[in-house]
N, CA, C and O atoms as CSV, one atom per row, in Angstrom:
chain,resi,resn,atom,element,x,y,z
A,1,MET,N,N,7.167,-3.836,-12.658
A,1,MET,CA,C,6.496,-5.085,-12.357
A,1,MET,C,C,7.138,-5.713,-11.126
A,1,MET,O,O,8.358,-5.682,-10.966
A,2,ALA,N,N,6.310,-6.278,-10.265
A,2,ALA,CA,C,6.807,-6.936,-9.067
A,2,ALA,C,C,7.421,-8.275,-9.446
A,2,ALA,O,O,6.874,-9.013,-10.265
A,3,TYR,N,N,8.546,-8.574,-8.851
A,3,TYR,CA,C,9.224,-9.841,-9.112
A,3,TYR,C,C,9.193,-10.735,-7.888
A,3,TYR,O,O,10.049,-11.605,-7.728
A,4,PHE,N,N,8.233,-10.531,-7.042
A,4,PHE,CA,C,8.113,-11.333,-5.829
A,4,PHE,C,C,6.631,-11.517,-5.513
A,4,PHE,O,O,5.767,-10.826,-6.053
A,5,ILE,N,N,6.369,-12.457,-4.636
A,5,ILE,CA,C,5.000,-12.695,-4.184
A,5,ILE,C,C,4.903,-12.182,-2.755
A,5,ILE,O,O,5.701,-12.558,-1.896
A,6,LEU,N,N,3.943,-11.338,-2.510
A,6,LEU,CA,C,3.728,-10.779,-1.185
A,6,LEU,C,C,2.480,-11.412,-0.594
A,6,LEU,O,O,1.408,-11.386,-1.200
A,7,ARG,N,N,2.626,-11.967,0.565
A,7,ARG,CA,C,1.498,-12.561,1.288
A,7,ARG,C,C,1.322,-11.806,2.601
A,7,ARG,O,O,2.290,-11.313,3.181
A,8,LEU,N,N,0.093,-11.723,3.053
A,8,LEU,CA,C,-0.206,-11.039,4.310
A,8,LEU,C,C,-0.732,-12.031,5.339
A,8,LEU,O,O,-1.568,-12.880,5.028
A,9,ALA,N,N,-0.238,-11.916,6.552
A,9,ALA,CA,C,-0.817,-12.668,7.664
A,9,ALA,C,C,-2.207,-12.090,7.927
A,9,ALA,O,O,-2.461,-10.921,7.636
A,10,ASN,N,N,-3.092,-12.896,8.468
A,10,ASN,CA,C,-4.464,-12.441,8.720
A,10,ASN,C,C,-4.510,-11.195,9.591
A,10,ASN,O,O,-5.288,-10.279,9.323
A,11,ASN,N,N,-3.677,-11.152,10.639
A,11,ASN,CA,C,-3.700,-9.982,11.520
A,11,ASN,C,C,-3.196,-8.735,10.799
A,11,ASN,O,O,-3.680,-7.635,11.067
A,12,THR,N,N,-2.236,-8.885,9.893
A,12,THR,CA,C,-1.744,-7.746,9.125
A,12,THR,C,C,-2.805,-7.266,8.143
A,12,THR,O,O,-3.006,-6.063,7.979
A,13,ARG,N,N,-3.484,-8.206,7.492
A,13,ARG,CA,C,-4.554,-7.844,6.561
A,13,ARG,C,C,-5.656,-7.076,7.287
A,13,ARG,O,O,-6.146,-6.064,6.787
A,14,LYS,N,N,-6.042,-7.557,8.463
A,14,LYS,CA,C,-7.091,-6.894,9.232
A,14,LYS,C,C,-6.666,-5.499,9.674
A,14,LYS,O,O,-7.467,-4.565,9.664
A,15,LYS,N,N,-5.396,-5.363,10.061
A,15,LYS,CA,C,-4.904,-4.045,10.452
A,15,LYS,C,C,-4.936,-3.086,9.267
A,15,LYS,O,O,-5.344,-1.933,9.409
A,16,LEU,N,N,-4.505,-3.562,8.095
A,16,LEU,CA,C,-4.550,-2.724,6.897
A,16,LEU,C,C,-5.982,-2.345,6.539
A,16,LEU,O,O,-6.238,-1.213,6.129
A,17,GLU,N,N,-6.916,-3.276,6.688
A,17,GLU,CA,C,-8.324,-2.973,6.401
A,17,GLU,C,C,-8.849,-1.900,7.345
A,17,GLU,O,O,-9.579,-1.006,6.918
A,18,ARG,N,N,-8.485,-1.978,8.633
A,18,ARG,CA,C,-8.902,-0.949,9.605
A,18,ARG,C,C,-8.286,0.405,9.264
A,18,ARG,O,O,-8.959,1.435,9.313
A,19,LEU,N,N,-6.993,0.390,8.916
A,19,LEU,CA,C,-6.325,1.637,8.552
A,19,LEU,C,C,-6.927,2.250,7.288
A,19,LEU,O,O,-7.053,3.470,7.183
A,20,LEU,N,N,-7.297,1.399,6.330
A,20,LEU,CA,C,-7.919,1.883,5.104
A,20,LEU,C,C,-9.270,2.523,5.409
A,20,LEU,O,O,-9.590,3.586,4.877
A,21,GLN,N,N,-10.048,1.888,6.251
A,21,GLN,CA,C,-11.352,2.451,6.617
A,21,GLN,C,C,-11.181,3.790,7.329
A,21,GLN,O,O,-11.926,4.737,7.078
A,22,SER,N,N,-10.198,3.857,8.213
A,22,SER,CA,C,-9.921,5.107,8.924
A,22,SER,C,C,-9.483,6.202,7.948
A,22,SER,O,O,-9.929,7.345,8.055
A,23,ALA,N,N,-8.616,5.856,7.003
A,23,ALA,CA,C,-8.160,6.832,6.007
A,23,ALA,C,C,-9.332,7.326,5.163
A,23,ALA,O,O,-9.428,8.517,4.865
A,24,ARG,N,N,-10.211,6.423,4.784
A,24,ARG,CA,C,-11.388,6.818,4.004
A,24,ARG,C,C,-12.280,7.745,4.807
A,24,ARG,O,O,-12.769,8.747,4.285
A,25,ASN,N,N,-12.497,7.416,6.083
A,25,ASN,CA,C,-13.340,8.253,6.941
A,25,ASN,C,C,-12.766,9.647,7.111
A,25,ASN,O,O,-13.509,10.625,7.192
A,26,LYS,N,N,-11.435,9.740,7.167
A,26,LYS,CA,C,-10.767,11.031,7.347
A,26,LYS,C,C,-10.533,11.751,6.023
A,26,LYS,O,O,-10.140,12.918,6.007
A,27,GLY,N,N,-10.773,11.061,4.923
A,27,GLY,CA,C,-10.509,11.662,3.620
A,27,GLY,C,C,-9.025,11.740,3.291
A,27,GLY,O,O,-8.601,12.597,2.516
A,28,ASP,N,N,-8.234,10.843,3.882
A,28,ASP,CA,C,-6.785,10.835,3.681
A,28,ASP,C,C,-6.450,9.971,2.464
A,28,ASP,O,O,-6.191,8.773,2.580
A,29,LEU,N,N,-6.462,10.606,1.315
A,29,LEU,CA,C,-6.247,9.903,0.050
A,29,LEU,C,C,-4.845,9.300,-0.049
A,29,LEU,O,O,-4.679,8.221,-0.617
A,30,ALA,N,N,-3.840,9.980,0.492
A,30,ALA,CA,C,-2.459,9.497,0.407
A,30,ALA,C,C,-2.301,8.145,1.092
A,30,ALA,O,O,-1.728,7.220,0.518
A,31,ILE,N,N,-2.802,8.030,2.305
A,31,ILE,CA,C,-2.681,6.762,3.025
A,31,ILE,C,C,-3.554,5.697,2.375
A,31,ILE,O,O,-3.143,4.540,2.281
A,32,ALA,N,N,-4.735,6.061,1.932
A,32,ALA,CA,C,-5.609,5.098,1.254
A,32,ALA,C,C,-4.918,4.520,0.022
A,32,ALA,O,O,-4.991,3.314,-0.212
A,33,LYS,N,N,-4.255,5.353,-0.762
A,33,LYS,CA,C,-3.551,4.865,-1.958
A,33,LYS,C,C,-2.425,3.908,-1.584
A,33,LYS,O,O,-2.214,2.904,-2.265
A,34,LYS,N,N,-1.708,4.207,-0.521
A,34,LYS,CA,C,-0.618,3.328,-0.083
A,34,LYS,C,C,-1.153,1.951,0.306
A,34,LYS,O,O,-0.586,0.926,-0.072
A,35,ILE,N,N,-2.235,1.939,1.053
A,35,ILE,CA,C,-2.805,0.663,1.497
A,35,ILE,C,C,-3.393,-0.098,0.312
A,35,ILE,O,O,-3.219,-1.312,0.211
A,36,LEU,N,N,-4.081,0.595,-0.576
A,36,LEU,CA,C,-4.619,-0.057,-1.774
A,36,LEU,C,C,-3.502,-0.630,-2.633
A,36,LEU,O,O,-3.674,-1.669,-3.271
A,37,THR,N,N,-2.364,0.043,-2.649
A,37,THR,CA,C,-1.205,-0.470,-3.373
A,37,THR,C,C,-0.754,-1.802,-2.796
A,37,THR,O,O,-0.480,-2.739,-3.545
A,38,ILE,N,N,-0.674,-1.895,-1.484
A,38,ILE,CA,C,-0.262,-3.160,-0.849
A,38,ILE,C,C,-1.232,-4.269,-1.223
A,38,ILE,O,O,-0.807,-5.363,-1.593
A,39,PHE,N,N,-2.534,-3.999,-1.130
A,39,PHE,CA,C,-3.520,-5.021,-1.486
A,39,PHE,C,C,-3.391,-5.425,-2.953
A,39,PHE,O,O,-3.533,-6.604,-3.277
A,40,ALA,N,N,-3.129,-4.485,-3.830
A,40,ALA,CA,C,-2.999,-4.793,-5.257
A,40,ALA,C,C,-1.774,-5.670,-5.522
A,40,ALA,O,O,-1.835,-6.594,-6.333
A,41,VAL,N,N,-0.667,-5.381,-4.841
A,41,VAL,CA,C,0.541,-6.201,-5.009
A,41,VAL,C,C,0.283,-7.614,-4.487
A,41,VAL,O,O,0.701,-8.594,-5.102
A,42,VAL,N,N,-0.402,-7.711,-3.361
A,42,VAL,CA,C,-0.736,-9.031,-2.803
A,42,VAL,C,C,-1.567,-9.834,-3.814
A,42,VAL,O,O,-1.412,-11.050,-3.926
A,43,GLU,N,N,-2.439,-9.150,-4.540
A,43,GLU,CA,C,-3.269,-9.824,-5.541
A,43,GLU,C,C,-2.496,-10.141,-6.816
A,43,GLU,O,O,-3.033,-10.780,-7.721
A,44,GLY,N,N,-1.240,-9.702,-6.898
A,44,GLY,CA,C,-0.408,-10.046,-8.029
A,44,GLY,C,C,-0.397,-9.054,-9.174
A,44,GLY,O,O,0.112,-9.360,-10.253
A,45,HIS,N,N,-0.949,-7.871,-8.960
A,45,HIS,CA,C,-0.961,-6.857,-10.011
A,45,HIS,C,C,0.412,-6.215,-10.135
A,45,HIS,O,O,1.121,-6.044,-9.143
A,46,GLY,N,N,0.779,-5.862,-11.357
A,46,GLY,CA,C,2.057,-5.229,-11.618
A,46,GLY,C,C,2.044,-3.753,-11.269
A,46,GLY,O,O,0.989,-3.120,-11.206
A,47,TYR,N,N,3.234,-3.217,-11.044
A,47,TYR,CA,C,3.366,-1.808,-10.692
A,47,TYR,C,C,2.818,-0.906,-11.788
A,47,TYR,O,O,2.262,0.155,-11.500
A,48,ASP,N,N,2.971,-1.318,-13.036
A,48,ASP,CA,C,2.488,-0.481,-14.139
A,48,ASP,C,C,0.984,-0.296,-14.082
A,48,ASP,O,O,0.488,0.812,-14.286
A,49,LEU,N,N,0.252,-1.367,-13.807
A,49,LEU,CA,C,-1.207,-1.284,-13.704
A,49,LEU,C,C,-1.629,-0.484,-12.476
A,49,LEU,O,O,-2.522,0.360,-12.551
A,50,ILE,N,N,-0.985,-0.754,-11.351
A,50,ILE,CA,C,-1.308,-0.034,-10.114
A,50,ILE,C,C,-1.075,1.464,-10.311
A,50,ILE,O,O,-1.891,2.294,-9.911
A,51,SER,N,N,0.049,1.785,-10.932
A,51,SER,CA,C,0.397,3.177,-11.201
A,51,SER,C,C,-0.667,3.863,-12.042
A,51,SER,O,O,-1.065,4.993,-11.759
A,52,GLU,N,N,-1.119,3.176,-13.068
A,52,GLU,CA,C,-2.132,3.740,-13.964
A,52,GLU,C,C,-3.462,3.951,-13.251
A,52,GLU,O,O,-4.096,4.993,-13.414
A,53,ILE,N,N,-3.884,2.978,-12.470
A,53,ILE,CA,C,-5.183,3.056,-11.797
A,53,ILE,C,C,-5.185,4.102,-10.685
A,53,ILE,O,O,-6.124,4.890,-10.574
A,54,LEU,N,N,-4.131,4.110,-9.858
A,54,LEU,CA,C,-4.096,5.026,-8.716
A,54,LEU,C,C,-3.481,6.384,-9.037
A,54,LEU,O,O,-3.451,7.278,-8.191
A,55,LYS,N,N,-2.990,6.530,-10.273
A,55,LYS,CA,C,-2.393,7.801,-10.703
A,55,LYS,C,C,-1.218,8.202,-9.810
A,55,LYS,O,O,-1.134,9.334,-9.333
A,56,VAL,N,N,-0.314,7.243,-9.598
A,56,VAL,CA,C,0.918,7.475,-8.847
A,56,VAL,C,C,2.077,6.916,-9.669
A,56,VAL,O,O,1.866,6.123,-10.587
A,57,SER,N,N,3.282,7.324,-9.343
A,57,SER,CA,C,4.445,6.833,-10.083
A,57,SER,C,C,4.833,5.431,-9.601
A,57,SER,O,O,4.545,5.041,-8.469
A,58,GLU,N,N,5.485,4.698,-10.480
A,58,GLU,CA,C,5.980,3.374,-10.095
A,58,GLU,C,C,7.044,3.503,-9.010
A,58,GLU,O,O,7.183,2.610,-8.174
A,59,GLU,N,N,7.796,4.600,-9.012
A,59,GLU,CA,C,8.795,4.821,-7.965
A,59,GLU,C,C,8.116,4.973,-6.603
A,59,GLU,O,O,8.611,4.452,-5.604
A,60,SER,N,N,6.990,5.681,-6.556
A,60,SER,CA,C,6.247,5.800,-5.295
A,60,SER,C,C,5.798,4.429,-4.817
A,60,SER,O,O,5.879,4.124,-3.627
A,61,ILE,N,N,5.328,3.609,-5.735
A,61,ILE,CA,C,4.894,2.252,-5.375
A,61,ILE,C,C,6.059,1.473,-4.784
A,61,ILE,O,O,5.901,0.817,-3.754
A,62,ARG,N,N,7.224,1.533,-5.416
A,62,ARG,CA,C,8.407,0.826,-4.892
A,62,ARG,C,C,8.761,1.312,-3.491
A,62,ARG,O,O,9.097,0.512,-2.618
A,63,LEU,N,N,8.688,2.609,-3.281
A,63,LEU,CA,C,9.010,3.162,-1.964
A,63,LEU,C,C,7.990,2.728,-0.911
A,63,LEU,O,O,8.359,2.402,0.217
A,64,TRP,N,N,6.719,2.724,-1.278
A,64,TRP,CA,C,5.679,2.298,-0.327
A,64,TRP,C,C,5.826,0.828,0.034
A,64,TRP,O,O,5.660,0.454,1.195
A,65,ILE,N,N,6.135,-0.003,-0.947
A,65,ILE,CA,C,6.348,-1.426,-0.676
A,65,ILE,C,C,7.547,-1.594,0.250
A,65,ILE,O,O,7.499,-2.370,1.205
A,66,ARG,N,N,8.618,-0.864,-0.037
A,66,ARG,CA,C,9.807,-0.915,0.821
A,66,ARG,C,C,9.455,-0.521,2.252
A,66,ARG,O,O,9.824,-1.216,3.199
A,67,ASP,N,N,8.741,0.594,2.411
A,67,ASP,CA,C,8.357,1.049,3.749
A,67,ASP,C,C,7.513,0.005,4.469
A,67,ASP,O,O,7.691,-0.231,5.664
A,68,PHE,N,N,6.596,-0.617,3.736
A,68,PHE,CA,C,5.742,-1.640,4.329
A,68,PHE,C,C,6.559,-2.859,4.745
A,68,PHE,O,O,6.362,-3.394,5.836
A,69,LEU,N,N,7.473,-3.302,3.884
A,69,LEU,CA,C,8.283,-4.474,4.201
A,69,LEU,C,C,9.212,-4.222,5.388
A,69,LEU,O,O,9.455,-5.126,6.187
A,70,LEU,N,N,9.725,-3.013,5.506
A,70,LEU,CA,C,10.652,-2.698,6.592
A,70,LEU,C,C,9.969,-2.375,7.911
A,70,LEU,O,O,10.488,-2.702,8.978
A,71,LYS,N,N,8.792,-1.726,7.843
A,71,LYS,CA,C,8.173,-1.210,9.066
A,71,LYS,C,C,6.746,-1.676,9.296
A,71,LYS,O,O,6.127,-1.312,10.296
A,72,GLY,N,N,6.220,-2.476,8.382
A,72,GLY,CA,C,4.845,-2.929,8.532
A,72,GLY,C,C,3.849,-1.835,8.205
A,72,GLY,O,O,4.221,-0.808,7.637
A,73,PRO,N,N,2.587,-2.040,8.556
A,73,PRO,CA,C,1.543,-1.062,8.256
A,73,PRO,C,C,1.855,0.339,8.772
A,73,PRO,O,O,1.482,1.332,8.148
A,74,GLU,N,N,2.538,0.416,9.912
A,74,GLU,CA,C,2.864,1.725,10.469
A,74,GLU,C,C,3.770,2.516,9.551
A,74,GLU,O,O,3.717,3.746,9.549
A,75,GLY,N,N,4.601,1.841,8.768
A,75,GLY,CA,C,5.488,2.517,7.831
A,75,GLY,C,C,4.726,3.297,6.760
A,75,GLY,O,O,5.244,4.271,6.214
A,76,LEU,N,N,3.511,2.877,6.464
A,76,LEU,CA,C,2.701,3.575,5.475
A,76,LEU,C,C,2.121,4.862,6.045
A,76,LEU,O,O,1.858,5.816,5.313
A,77,ILE,N,N,1.926,4.877,7.342
A,77,ILE,CA,C,1.337,6.047,7.997
A,77,ILE,C,C,2.421,7.033,8.421
A,77,ILE,O,O,2.287,8.239,8.213
A,78,LEU,N,N,3.486,6.519,9.012
A,78,LEU,CA,C,4.541,7.391,9.518
A,78,LEU,C,C,5.196,8.187,8.403
A,78,LEU,O,O,5.663,9.304,8.624
A,79,LEU,N,N,5.231,7.619,7.217
A,79,LEU,CA,C,5.902,8.278,6.105
A,79,LEU,C,C,4.881,8.756,5.075
A,79,LEU,O,O,5.130,8.678,3.872
A,80,SER,N,N,3.748,9.243,5.537
A,80,SER,CA,C,2.665,9.609,4.624
A,80,SER,C,C,3.005,10.775,3.715
A,80,SER,O,O,2.274,11.039,2.760
A,81,ALA,N,N,4.088,11.475,3.983
A,81,ALA,CA,C,4.495,12.573,3.101
A,81,ALA,C,C,5.157,12.045,1.818
A,81,ALA,O,O,5.365,12.808,0.874
A,82,SER,N,N,5.487,10.747,1.777
A,82,SER,CA,C,6.152,10.157,0.607
A,82,SER,C,C,5.263,10.147,-0.603
A,82,SER,O,O,5.674,9.684,-1.667
């Protein structure tokens, strides 16, 4: 479960939306899941629910959030092998 509140600036939200659309167009499920995870955390959903819905581990979610917080949206793409 997340113990913090994550908010997105409008420009960051728009960038994530563009990246999500691009990932969907390319069929890149890994990046799409990472971006959907960020949106779910912003909406206040817990890691347990996100994990169940997206069929990923809670550890992956923690790592993706960390990458996003440290490197921004690019961190989700650069480390897509995670």
